[in-house]
N, C-alpha and C positions, 0 to 999 in steps of 0.2 A: 787771690786777694784783691779782686778789681770790684770791691764794694762801692756805689755810688757817694758821693761826698759833695757838699756844698762849698763855696768858695768863702774862706775865713782867712782871718792875718793873724799875726802874732809878733809881737816887737821879740827880736833875738837881741837882748843886751849883750853886748861882746865882754860887758864887766862880769856877768855870769860864768863864762868860759876860762876854766883854769887851765894853764900851759903843762902839756907833756912834751917831754923829748921823744920824738920818733925818729927812726934811723929808716933811710930810705933804701928800699930791695926790687926786684922785679916785681914783688907781688903786692908791697905795700903802699900806703897813701893812696888809696884808691883807685890804682892804675897808673903806676909809673910817675907819679906827682904833677898830676895835670892840676891844672888852675882851677878847676871847680871842685876839688877833692872837699872832703869834710875837714872842717878845723879841729882843733883838740877837742878831746873830751870835756865837756861843762855840765851845767847844772840847770834845770828850768824851774820856774815855781808851779804850782799846783794851778795856780789861775791861766797861767799861759799855755798849759796843757789842756785845760778846760775849753778854751778858747780855740785851740787848733782842733781839738775834737767835735766842736760843737756841744759842749757839755758831756762829753762821752756819749755821744746818741749810740742810739742802737744801729741805725743805719749806716755808721762808720765802723763797726766790727768785722773784722776780718780773720777771727780766730777760726779753726775750721770747726769747732763745736759751738760756735756762736757766744749766747750770754751764758750757756750751759759750763763753758770752760771755767776750772778753777781759776785761771788768771787770765784775763780776757786783752787779747790786743785790737787796738783800734788804729784805722787810718788817720792821719791829721796833715794838715798843710801849715808851713810857716809862712812868715811874709816875705820872704825872698824867693816863694815858689818851689821852697824842696817840699816833697812829699814825705812823711816819717810813719813808722810805725811804734804805735806807744802801748807798752806791755804794762796793764795795770794788776801788781798783784792781789790777792785778797789779802784782807785785814790779818792775818795770822801768821802769812808765810814769813815775814821778815821781822821778829819782834824787837831786834837788837839792831838799831839803825845805823850804828858805827859799823856793824858787818857788813850790813847792806851796802853802804857809801864805800867801803874798802873793796867789797867784791866788785860793785860797779867800775870803780875806777880802775882796776886791773885789769878788767876786761875792755873797758874805754880805750885804754892805752894801745891796743892793737888796732892797726890799720892794714887790708889788705885786699886786693881785688877779688879774693876767693871767699871772703865774709860779707855778710850783709851787716855792716860794722855798728858797733854801739857808738852812740854820739853824744849822749846825755842822760841824766836820769833826774830824778826828783824825789826828796825824801821829806815830806813836812807831817807831823803829827804821826797817825799810823798809816800814813798812804806811801806805798814805795811803787815807784814806776821807773821804768827803762824807755829809753826813746832811740831807735834805731833806724838806718836807712830802709826805706820802703822799697820792696820788690815788687814790681807790677804785674809780673806773669805768673804768677799761682806757684804752687808746690810740685816738689817730682812727684807726691802721690796723685795729685791731681793729671797731670801729664802722662803718668805711667799705668796709672789704675782705671782711671775715669774718661779716658780719652773718647772723643766723639769723630773727629775728620779722620785721624790716621795714628797710627801707633806710633810712639818714639822711635826715630830711626836707630840702626844698630852705631853708627858713627857717632850720633849723640849720646847713648849709653855709656858709651866709651868715655866720652868726653866727661861727662858728668862723675863718672868714677877716678877719673885722674885729677878732676878739679877739686872733688872732694878729700882724696888723698892728699893734693897741695896745701887745702886747707888745713888738714890735720897736723901735716908737717909743719906749718908756719907758726901755728898754735903751740906747738911742741917746742920749738926753737925758742919761743918765747916765755915757756915756763906754764903755760896752760895746756897739757896734754890731756886733761879730763873733761870729758863731754857727756854729759848726762843724758840719756835717752835719746841716742842718736837714730833716726828712722827717715822715712820719705817726705815726711811733712816738715823736717827741719830743714830740706834742700828747697832754696825760692830762686827764680829766675828773675834777672834783672831786664832793664831796657833794651838790652843788646842780646837777650834769650840764653846769657851765660849763667849756669848756675852758682850758686852762693850758699854758703853755709850759715845758717842763723846763729848769729852771736849769743842768743839767749840760752841755750843749751851750755854755753860754757860759765854760767854762774853757778855757784853752789847754792843750793835754796835749803836754807837752815832747816825748814820743817819740811817741806815737801819732798826732798832728798832722800825721803826714807825709801821710797820707790823708784827704782832704775827704771823700771819699764812696765806698761800697763798688762802686758803679755806675758807670763811667765815663759811660755815656750821659745821667746825670744830673748831672755835674759841670759847675760853669762854665766856659765856655770858657777865659776869663784865667788860671784856677786851673792847667787842663792846658798854659797856656804857662809860667806863673811859679812856680807852686807856694805862691803866697801869697793868703790868703783875705782879701778886703778886704768894705766895707758892701756893696758893691753885687753881690758874689758871695751874699750873704745873700738879696738881692732876688731874685735869678736862683732860687734854690732856693724860696723864696715862690712864684716862677711855677710851679714844678714841683708845689707844694701846691696849686694853685689848679686844676690840671690834674687832681688826684686827686681835689679836691671836684667838679669838673663830671662827670668820667667813672666815678666809682666806681672807677678803676683805676689802675695806675701807669704811666702812659704815657711812652714818652720823649719829650721836648720836641721832637726832631727830627721824629717824626712826626706830633705834635699840630700843628707850626708848618705842615708841608705840609699839613694838612687846612684851616686858617685860611686860607693864602694861597689855597686853592680854594676859598673859600667854602662849606667844608664844615662849618662849626663844629657843626651839628647831630649829626653822626656821632661828635664829641668828647663829647656828653653823655651821661650813664648813662641807658640805656633805662628803668629802675625810677623815674624822674623825669618821664616823658613826660606831661605835661598838667598838669603841677604849678608851670610856670614859664614865664612869658614870653619872647619871643624877645627883646623889649627887654634885658631882665635877662641873659638867657644871652649875648647879643653883648657887654654891657657887661662881664661877666666874661673874657669870650673876648678881647676888647680889652685889659684890664688885665694879663692872663696873657701874652699876647704882648707889653707893653711891659715885664714884667719880665724878659721870655726873649730879650730884644734882645742881641745876638752883642757890641756895643761897651757897655761897663759905662756908661760916661758917658750912654747913652740911656734908660737905665732910672730909674724914680721912684723917689724915697726913700720912707721910712718915713710920713713924715706926710702925704705925697700918698697914701698907699695908704690909708689912714684915712680920708684925705676922700671920696674916692673910693667906698670900701666902703660909708661911713656912708649914702649915697645910695639904697642898693640894698637896705636892711635890711628884712626883713619879718615880721610878728607879733612886733613888738619886745616888746610888754606880757607875751609867753606865756613862761614860765618855761623854763630849758634843760631840766631834766629833766621836764619834759611833752614837748616838743618830741622828747627822747630816748626817752621810755617807761620811764625810770628812777624805780624808786620814790624819792620823795623823802628824801636824807640817808642812803641805803643804797647798797650796792654791787649790782650788776646781780645779781639772782637766778640767770639761766641765764646760766652761762660761756659766751662765745664759743668757737669751736674753736681747740684749742691744738695750733699746726702746728711740725712740726720744720723745721730748716733748708732742706732739699728742699722742702717746703710753702710757705716764705715765699717761697723763689725762684720758684716757680711762680706766685705771686699776684702777684707784680713783675715775672713773664717776664723775670727775670733770667737771660739764657741763658749770660751769663760764669761766675756762679755756678754753673748747672746743668751746665756742661761740666767744671767743676773737681770737683763731686760723682761725677759720670759717670767721669772721670779716676780719682781715689780708689776708687772702687768696683772697677773692672777687672772681671775677668768670674769673679768668685766667686760669682756668683748662677745661671751658667750650669750647673746640674745636669747630671750625667752627660754630658757633653761630652768631659770630659779623657779618661774611659774610653773612650768611642767612637774617640776620637783615637787611642788608642795602639793600636787594632787595624786602623786603617786606613791611618796613615802611609804605608804601603808603596807605594801606588799613585800614579802620576804624576799623576793627576786629582787626586787628594786633596792632592798637593803644592802643585799649583796654585791650588787652591781657599785653603789655609792661607796661601799667599803673597798673596793678594788680601787676603785679613784683615790679615796682617800689614803691607802697604802702608797698607791703609785705618787702622790704628791709629796709625801712625807721621804720617798727613797728618792724623787727627784732634787727636794730641797737639800737632802743630804749629799748630793752627786753620786748615789748609789744607782748608776744608769743603765745597768742590766737589770736590776729589780725594778726600776720603773719600768722596763720595756714590758716584764712579765705582768705587772699589775694593770698597765695602761692596756695591754692587748687583750686581759681579760674583760675590763670594762667594755672595749669597742667590742669584742665578741658577742658581750651580753646583748649588743642590741637595742636595748631599751630606751638608750639616750643618746642623740650624737653631739658632741662635743669638739668645737674646732680646736680648743685650747688644747685637749688631750692629744688630738692628733700633732699640733704643734710641738708640744712638749716630748710625745715619743719621736718626733722627728730629729729633734736635737739628741734624744740619749741615742738614737741609730748613729747619728754623726758621731758623738762621743766614742761609741763603738766601733768607729771606721766602717760603717754600711751606709755609705751614701745614696745607693739606690733605694734601699728601703726608705731611708730618709725622705728622699724626693717623694716616693708615693704619697706617704704621709702630708708632705707639704701642698700636694697637689689634692688630696682629700680634702684638706683645711679650706681651700678655696673652694672646692665644689659645696660644702657646708655652709660657707660664708664668704660669697664672690666679691664683696666689698672691704675685705679684710686686709691691710697692706703686708702683715704679718706673715701671712701665707706667701705672699711673693717674695718679701725678704727671705723667708725660710727656703724657697724654692732656687731663689740665686745661690745661698751658700752652698745648697747641695750641687747646684751646677758650675759653680767654681772650684768644688771637691772633686768634682768627676772630670775636670779639665775643659770642660765646655764653655769656654771664656764668653764668646759672642753670645750664646743664649743667655748666660749668666748676667752680663752687661745690661742686654735687653730688659730682663725680668727685673733686674734691680732698678731700672730706669722706671719702668711701670710701678713697682712699688711705692718710688721716692714720689710719683707725679699721683697717684692715689692718695697717699698720706699728705700732700699738701692740699689737695681738692678736700679732703675729710676735714683738715685743721679750719680752711674758711668758713665751712656749713656750720 
């Protein structure tokens, strides 16, 4: 969230700030009631927020997916030198202005040093915006999955888990136990390197709330059955975050539970952590994750018991977070982590469903020269048979019948008349969908041989390498693919 931003000012009229009663506790009021804590929740005009964000300039966007995100988050600055994060909802997210204001005020009444607190909102015409504390040191996803200098230390991972559990316990105690789509992008790091939970996920979204998660493999089972989020659903998502912290990857819970039941918990652990944690601590975290991921919601622990369990495994408690994180104190990280495209994000999460959608949308537009070649060869019966194999493969791929897609694409490739990098890419994903990462890697590499300047081939190689547990190679390949796509977009 370190996007560059020019200096600007805004008049923060105290007449806009509504009074709310806040009790003080160890975690409330931005950290034990210091003098520069945020005031009570208030409201801004749209014009004020335009000034703060330089007219919602694209240079100030800090959303993970940039302008493509359904609801875009901007960095802004107030005239008192406070940085803020401004979330601008799409036009259809909150048709009922009264519902939006009620939700915003309810979430805005919370104040905790474990939250990136909501400090104001804006509701004018069909515009709906939220204003929160700005966290300058990126997301957990960036530090955990996209690290460049060093992997996150074991002690810091334990601290992230504890602080997140404390955030959830605090919210539960204030009647806000429901959190929508808890994931590594919702955890942000403040000036001191301390992790905080984004308050944006506490908002019920009247329209967008229909989907709990973008990836069904990580969605709580009861949500799939009923379409309803419960406090136990949030604990399930907390369990998936424990898996992220242990493995340094976004592992589907079903795969992780298979390893845990097979007593292979060490296979879950990030190889970069080898020698830096005890088996007892690793087992304790595995046991806790397993309890959070129970199929029956009633068998999962509550937030308070999570805090108690995680307090007992903390390490280096006297070391400040910014030291553990390797962040200069009070400033944003000087070296920015790799900024990934949606394809890159899907690769690092091994989100095969998202990759399937991307490949479908891309079609065959990157198969240079093939269309011309086909026009000269369509007349042969052998060519017609080869093209029929590809056509049947495409139909199966679209219908997610990946076994048939593999068979049809294989016959097309074996025909040897036409070479198509897209067919290799589609068969690669089909292999991954059938849990055959080694064959998939071969296809991704072949796609690069056919089309050396095609970022998709590198993205798919990275996905295969992540699937094979080859983290270092996967990160390097992902970086190469990202840089190649950036250069391509400039030309």
